[in-house]
N, C-alpha and C positions, 0 to 999 in steps of 0.2 A: 381638384376635381378633374376627372378624366373627360368630361364633356363640357362644351361651352354652355354658358347660361342660356336658358330658354328664352324665346322672344316674349315681349310684352303682349299680354292678352287684352282683348277688348270685348265688350258685350253690349248689345242693343236690344235684347229681348229677355223677358223675365222667365226664369224657370224652364229653360230648355237645356239639354245636356250637351257637354263637350264643345263649348264655344271657343276655347282657346285652340291654337294650332297644334300644340303638343297633345291635347286630349283627342283631337280628331285623328292624329296619327295612331294613337292607341287603338282606336276602333277598328283599324285594319290589322292591326297586329294581334284602418285607421288599421317602436316601435322601437345602438349605443345606450346611453343612459339618458334619463330625463333632465339631468343637470341639477344644480343646487337651487334652492328656493330663494336665494339672494341674487342680486344682479352680478353677472360675470361679463367682463368686457373684453372685446378684441377689436383692434383697429383694422379697418379695411385698407387695402392698398390705395395709394394716392393716385387713382386713375380718374376720378371725377373732377372735372375742372370747376373751380369756384366753390367746392364743398368742404374745404378745410375747416375742421371744427364742428361740422354738422353731426349731431348725435341722434340716433334712433334707438328706441327700446322695443324689443319683442317680448311680449309677456303672455304666456300660455297657461292653460290649466293642466298641462301634461304631468302625469305622475312619475315618480321615481322608477327607473328601470324600464321605461317604455321607449323602445327604439324608434317608434313612429315619429316622435318629436325630434329625434336626432336628424331625421330627414328634413323636417321643417326648418330646423336650425341650419343645416347645411345649405339649403336654398337661400335662406336669409343672409348667411355669411358670403355666399357667392355674389349676391346683389350688392352687399356692402363693399366688397372688394372692388367690384366693377365701378361703383359710384364714388368710391373714395370717402365713405362716411364711417363714423365710429358706431359700431353696433354693440348693444348690451342685451343679453338674453337672461330672462328669469322665468321660473315656473313654480306653480303651487297648485296642487289638485284641490286644495281647500278653497272654496270661493272667497272666504274672508281674507285668506292669505293672499290670493291673487289680487283682490281689490287693494290690499295694502301695497303690493308691488307696484301697482299703477300710481298710487299716491307717492311712493318713493321716487318713481321716475319723474313725476311732476316736480318734486322737491329738487331733483337733480337737474332740472331745467333742460330736459331733452327737447329736441326739435321736432320729434314725431314719435307716435306710439302705435305699434301694431299689436292687437289684442284679440284673444279668443273670447267668445261670449257663450260658453257652455252653460253657465248659470246667469242668464241676462239680468235678472233682478238684482243680484249681488253686485254686478258691474255697473249698474246705472249711475250711481252717485259718483264713483271715481272717474268714469268716462266724462260725466258732466263737468267735473272739476278740471279735467284736462282741457276740455273745450273752453271753459271759462278762463283758463290760464293762457289761451291762445295757442294751444298745442294741437295740431291736426292728428286725428285718430282714424285708423282703418281697421277693419275686422278681417279675420281669417278663420277658416276651418269650422267654427261653430257660431251660430247666431244669425243665420240667414233671415230669420223672421224678426230680428230685433235691431240689426245694424242701422237701418234707415231711421227708425223711430228714435233711436238714441243719438242720432246726429253724426254718425260716422261718415267719413268721406266715401268709402267704398268697402266692398266685401269680396274676398277671394276664397273660393272653396266650392264644395259640392252641395247641391240642394238635396238634403238627405231624404226628404219625402219622395222626390223623383227617383232617387237611387233605390230606395226601398221598394217602390212600385215596380221598377225595372227588374229587381230580384224576384219579386212575386211572379211576374210574367215568365221569367226564366225558369222558375221552379215548375210552373204549369207545363212548359215545354218538356221538362225532364220527367213529367208524370209523377211528381211527388204528391203525397196525400196528407201528411201530417208533419208540420215543420215546428221545430223548437228554436226559438229566436233568443239568443243568449245576450242579455244586457249586463255589462260588466261594471257599470257605474250608475248608481241610482241618481235621478234628478238631472242627468245630462240630456238636454233637449235634443241634441243631435242623434244620440243613440235611440231615444224613444221614437223619434221621427222615422228612423230606419225601420224599426220593427212595425210601426204603424203603417208605413208604406207597403211593406211585405203583406201585411194582413189585408190591405185594401184591394190588392189585385190577385192574390193567391187564391185559387179555387178550393183548396183543401183547408185543413184546420191549422191555424197559427197559434202557438202557445208560447208566451213569454216566460223566461226563467231569469231571475236576478241572482247574480253572483258577485263576490268581492274580487274585483279584477286585480287587486294588489297581492292576492294570495293565490298563485297559480295551482298549488297543490289542492287547495280547497275548491277551486273552480272545477278541476278534474274529478274530484270526489263527488261533487254535486251532479255533474253531467253523467258520470258512470251510474250513479244511483238512479237518476231519472230515466236513463235508457233501459236499465234493468227492469224498472217498475213498469214502463210502458213500451213494450216491443213494437207497438204500432207506429212509433216515431220513425219516419224513414228519411228525415232530413234534419241536419243540425246547421243552423246559420249563426255564425259568430260575427262579432262586430269589430274584430281586430285580428291581425294576422297571427299573433302569438297564441291567441285563444283557439284558432282553427287547428294549429299544430297539436295543441293539447287535446282538442276534441277528437282528433284522429285516434289518439291513444285511448280515450274514454270509450269510443265505439268498439275498439278491439277488446278492451277489458270487460265491457258489458256483454260481449257476444252479440252485439246488435248488427243489423244489416243496414243501418242508417248511413247516408252519404253526408259529406261535409262540404259546405261552401262558406265563403266569408267576405266581409268587407275588408279592404286595405291589403297591402302587399309589402313583403320584404324579401330579402334574398333567400331565406329558408323556405318561405311560402312558395316562391317560384319553383324551387326544387320539388316541393310536394305536388304542385300542379303538374309539373312535367312527369312526375312518377304516377300520376293518376290518383293520389291519395286525397287530394282536395279537388272538387269538381271545377270550381272557378273562384276568382277573386274580383272584387269591385275596386278598381284603382281610382282614388281621388287625387293622386299626385301631391303628396305633402311637400316634396321639395319645391314644386312649382308654387304652392301656396306661400311658403316662406319667401321665395324669391320675389314674387309679384308684390307682396305686401310691403317689403322694404323698398323695392324699386319705385313703387307708386308714391311713397312718401318723399323719396328723393326727387322724383319728377314734380311733385306738388311744390316742394320748397324751391326748386330751381327754375320751374317753368309755369307754375300757377295752375297746372291741370293734373288730372289723375286718370290712370287706366280705367276704362269703363265709364268715365264721366260722372260717376256717382248716381247714375240713373237706374241701373240694374246691376245685379251681382255679376262678377266675372267668374264663370263656372270652370272648374278644373276637372270635372268628372260628372257622371260616372262613366267608366269604360270597363268592359268585361275582359278579364285575362283568363283564357282557357287553355287547355292542353294544345289546341290547334294554333294558337297565336303567341304562346308564352315565350317562344324563342326571340320574338321581336323586342321584348323588354328585359330579357334575362341579363344581357351585358350591362344594362344600366343599373339593374338591381345589384349586380355584383360590384359595381363601382360605388354603390351607396347613394345613388341619386333617385332610385325608384323603390 
């Protein structure tokens, strides 16, 4: 990594934005491969005193070919290296498959599990099994409304309802009238919350469209057709950086005058914001989410406490990245940590 690991975050209030130091910095200034669906293991550098043999599993719902999750994984690996623990990463976009990965980690007798709760109902039983086995569990990225009821120690991520509401207000400032909110994974509570948040505060019309995010060509075809069908759509809001880049092409192909905005960030999206092709991005800082989740489990195992205290979620966003402040994060995006 070209940058040092970010500081540990803390939170004492529920559902307010940018409580971590790094998120606050963004205010002035959802992605590589998703990995295999089996556990892959890498040992961290032996920097953490007294943590030899400590094993932590990071298990996400990330799909194949989604570089967003590579940023999460990089942050987790940085924390593992600092803390001197052995980190295993596994992902499966199918909720049943992800649940089985948690059971596999329990069978491997890991010392801690960091997990996403994009489909909370599917994860309830395996999370309970981990807790019954005496394995501490923290949540990240998805499941802000489920982590506490399922008994997780802490949650690290963005409040998607708050983020969506902020986008709706931003669109009002930009004088948009008809927004198309593109949901690329059915049943994902975080994505649904984003579009619901937009609809709650946006003064114009919000229309949701569902696409199959694993097929980028099909996504672009649907968007192009929709924009041709309804020339009144003047804003396309995507829920992932790669979909925003595709939406820019769809707007051109449809001969539409719609603008494009998005949730999440990557190096290519940064270039698009700088060029003015994408109006803004909402950065939830996936690297920070992975880092804090792993570091919190190490802290719990070595010192009996956890970042945030388990009272309120530790929020890593939202923060707007626009053409006026994109330069502040560009170098980090180029380094693969934003």
